[in-house]
N, C-alpha and C positions, 0 to 999 in steps of 0.2 A: 520516198527517199528519206533516210535518217538524217537528222541534222548534222551529226558528226561526219557523214559522208558528203554533205553538201558544201562544206567549207573548203572548196578546192582552190583553183588558182586565184579566184577573186579576192579571197581573204588576204592572200599575200600581196596582191596589187594594192589593196586598200591601205596596207602599211605605209605606202609611199604616196598615197593620194589623199590630200586634205580637201574635203568638200565642205564640211561644216565644222566650225570650231565647236568642240564640246562645251556645253554650258553647265557650270556647276551651280546648282541651286542650294544655297546655304541654309541648312536647317536652323542655324543660329538665329535667323530672322523670325522664326516662328516662336511665339511665346504662349504662356498658359491661358490667357483670356479666351473664352469660348468664341469660336468663329461661326456659331449658329445664330442666325438673325433672331431678334426678339420681335414680338408682335404677330399679328395675324398674317398668315400666308395668303397671297393673292393668286387668283387663277389667271394665267396668261391666255388671252383670247387667241384662238387658232383660226386662221382664215380658211376659206374653202380650198380643199385639195390637200390639206396637211393633216397628219394624225396628231393626237395629243402629245405634247412635248414630255420627254422623260426628265424628271427632276430628282436630284439626289436627296435622300431622306435627311441628310445632315446640312443641306443648304436650300431650304424651301424659300422661294422668292417672296419678299415682302415689298411694300411700296417704298419703304425707306432704304432697303438694301439695293433695290433697282435704281433709285434716284442717286444713291452714292456711286454705284457702278457706272452710271451714265456720266457723272461728273469726272470720275477717274478716266474714263475712256477718252475724254477730250482734253485731258490735262497733260501739257508738254513737260511738266516736271517729272514725269516718269522716265525721261531721258536724261543723260548725263549733263548736257548743256542746255536743257530746257527748250529744245528746238523741235522735238518730235512727240506726238501723242499717238495713241493707238489709231486714231482717225487719220493720221498722216499717211498711213499705208492702206487703211480700210476706209476709203472716202464714202460718206453717205451719198454723195452725188453720183458715184459709180457703183451703186448697189453694194457698198461696203467692200469693194475690191480696190486694187491698185491700178492706176493708169500707166505706171511705169512698167516696162518689160521686166526689169529686175528692181525690186524695191530698194530704196536708198536709206541708209542709216545715218547716224550722227555724222555731221561734217560732209554729207553727200557721199559717204562710202557705199559703193555698189554692193548689194547683196547677191546671193547666189540664185535666188528664185523670185518668182512673182508672188506677191501676197494674195492669196485666194479670197474670194468673197466670204463674208461672215453671215450671209443670208442663210437662214435655216441651219446654222451651225449647231443649234441645240440638239439636233438628231444625230450628229456625227459620233460614231463610236471611237474614233481616233482623230487627232488633230495634226495639222501640218501635212504637207505633201507626202512626207514619209511616215506619218503616224507616230511620231516620237512621243506625243502626249496622249494619255488615255482619257482625259476629261478636260472640260473647259477650265476648271479650277487649276489643273496641273499645268496647262499651257501658259498661264498668265505671266509667270516669272521668267519664262524662257526668252522672249524678245527683249524684256527689260535688261537682262544681264548679258545678252549676246553682243559681243564686240562689233558685229556687223550691223546691229540694229540700234537699240537704245543705249547700249554700252554703259550701263550704270549698275553699280553693285546694288543688291537688294537692300543692304543696310542703309546706303545713302538715300535710296528711294523712300524708305520708311521714315528716315530722319526729316526729309523735306516735307512730307505730308504731315508729320507730327508738329512741325513748326507753324502750320496753318490752323488758326483757331476755328475756321469754318469746317475743316475736316474733323477736328476734335468733336464738334457738335454733331456732325452728321454720323460719325461712328458711334457716338453716344446714342443717337436715335435708332440706329440700325442694329446695334449689338449690345446695348445696355451699359456700355462704358465707353469712355473716350480713348481707350487704348487702341493704337493703330498697329496692327501686326500684318505680316505677309499673308497669313491664312485668311484674315478678314478682307484684305485687298483682293485676294484671289476669288473669294466667294462673291464679293460685291460685283466685280467685273463680270464674272461668269453669269450671275443672275441677270445683269443687264443684257449681255450678249444673247441670252436665251429668249429675249423679247424681240430680237431682230428676225422677224418672221415675214415671209412673203409668199402669198398664194393668191387666190381669187383672180387668176389670170384669165385671158380668153380661153386658154386650154381647159382650165378648171370649170369655167362656165359651160363649156361644150361637153366635157367628159363627166362632170359630177353635178353640174347645176341644171342639166336638162335643156340648155339653150343651144340648139343645134345650128343657130345662126351666128354663134359667137366666133366661129372660125371662118376664114375665107375659103374659097374653093382650093386655092393653092396650099393653104395650111392643112386642109383635110387630106389632100393628096400627100403632103409631106409627112403627116402623122402615119399614113399607111406605109410609106417608105421606112420611117423610123422604127416601126414595130415589126415589119416583115423580116423574118430570119433570112429569107432569100434575097433581100434587097439591102437595106441599110444595116439591119440587125443592131441598131443603136440601143434598143431597150434591153439587150443582154446585159449591159452594165449600167445604163442610165434607166433605172427601173421605173415602171409604171404599174401601180396596183389597181385593184378593182374599186377601192374606195378613196385612195389618195396616192400621191406620187411625189417622191423625193427626187427623182431623176438622178439617183446615184445608188449604187449597191454598197457604198461605204468601204469597198475593198480596194486592193492595190493590183494594178495591171501594168505589164510592160507593153506599151503600144509602139515602142521605138522612138518616143520623143526624147529620151535621155541618151540617144545614140546618134553619133555623127553619120554623115553620108558614107564614111569609110567603114561603118560597122563597129567602130570603137565606142565603148561606153564612156560618156563624159560626165554623167551624174548617176551614181549608184542607187540613189533613191532609197526605197524601203530596205534594201540589203544592209545598209548601215545600221539598221535597228535590229535585224534578225540574223544576219550573217548566213542566210540561206540563199544558195545560188539562184534559185528560181525567182527570188525577189530582186535580182539585179535590174536596175533601171526601171523598177516598178514604182508607180505613183498612184496616189489615191484618186479614185474616180471623182471628178468634180461634179457638183450639182449643175444642172442646166437651167435652174431657175434664174431668171433675169440675165441669161447669158448674153443677150443683145446689148446689155449695159456694162459688161465687165471685160471688154477688150483691154489689153491683148490677152492671148490665150496660151495654154499649156503651162507647165511648171516654170518655164523660163521666159514666158511671154514672147516666144519666137514667132508666133502666128498672129497677124494683125486683124484679120477679119474672120467672120464665120464661114465665108466661102473658102478661105485658106484652110480652115479646120476640116471642112468637108473634103476638100481635095486631098488633104493629108491622109485621111482614112480611106478614101476611095483608092488611093495609091497603095494601100496596105502598110502604111507606116514605114519605119526604117527597119530593114532586116537585121536580126541578131539572134543568137542562140536561145534567148529567153523570151522571144516575142510571144505574147499571149495568143493562144489558138483562135481567139475570137477576132483577131486582126489579120485580115487577108484582103487582097485586091477585090474591089467591088465593081460590079457592072451596072453603073448608073448613067442614065442619060443626062444631058445638060438640064432638061426640064426637071428631072427627079432631084438633081442636086439643088436647083433653085428652089423647088418646093420644100426641100428639107430645111434650107435656111429660113424660109418663110415660116415653117412650123416652129422652129426654135424661137423666132420672134414672138410667137404667141405665148411663150412662157414668161413674158414680162408681167409681173404681178404688182400688187400694191405693197408699199413698204409702210411700216408703222409711222404714224405722224409724230410720235414722241420719242424717236430714236436719234434725233439730231442733237446739236449742242444745247445744253440747258439754257433757257432764256434768262434765268436769274441765278446769281451766284456762280456763273461760269468762271473757271480759272483764267487768270490773265496770261 
């Protein structure tokens, strides 16, 4: 289907449906000082079950840029009223996901979607449920400026950070000068977020570590359901490779979760970025790593438990014209559904010990 042919009735509908306020990223915040870190690049250790992380050539991670990004991640001054940090919606205790069904912005303003986990986000080719950002660096400014999230102009954010002498010193160490620019903030936060890796789970020990006693009998049965095209067929989108597994294809699918019981689309998802009809109500496949820790589920947090999620897919999702062909009613027994949940629990892995709030020099 040609793109010009695919902008049919949905494009007209979107003219009167406001789902996400457009966020203007002001180029004026960027200035001339280099945003490439100085000093020796460090190798981020990758746990069992994960591939090497991709790193942009112009933003190699250094010890100082990662430390700076970590401090920024937990700094509430990134929000307009100094009430919210990145960690406010990406809680370390919840595997860097949000416990709220729909994330809350400044002043308790309800957002439109649930903040997804940042675990293994280093591997994601597109960010946010609708893929509106193409890199970790690009995504940084969006929640800061979004009126439903941190609701702060990027100029104000930079001014606040510049007024803090601790940041001046940290930017000096990371970038060779104390100039604080949006590009440097983006690069530092992205470098820290690339360290939020989780693997070495019971599944990894079983599949890649050669420890066949790492999974319970129920989890082994659940793995069979998960990978069997005639059963769960979950691995069609939540991919498992021969050497490592991200449990996401990084693509966008209409599973019916953005559609009401009446078949009406209530969140157009990926379509807002592409204006291609087949992307209507399509959302990025979430990773299943640490899924037992990241409830509630789906883009709007509508499902509270893993059993609810399994039941949703067993029922074939919500019918609509753009439903992905991989979504259809499944014939699973109660035992198979239970085993599938138990298998997903086996994907709970270890989180890095140095990804929490910094012990020293933490922002007030």
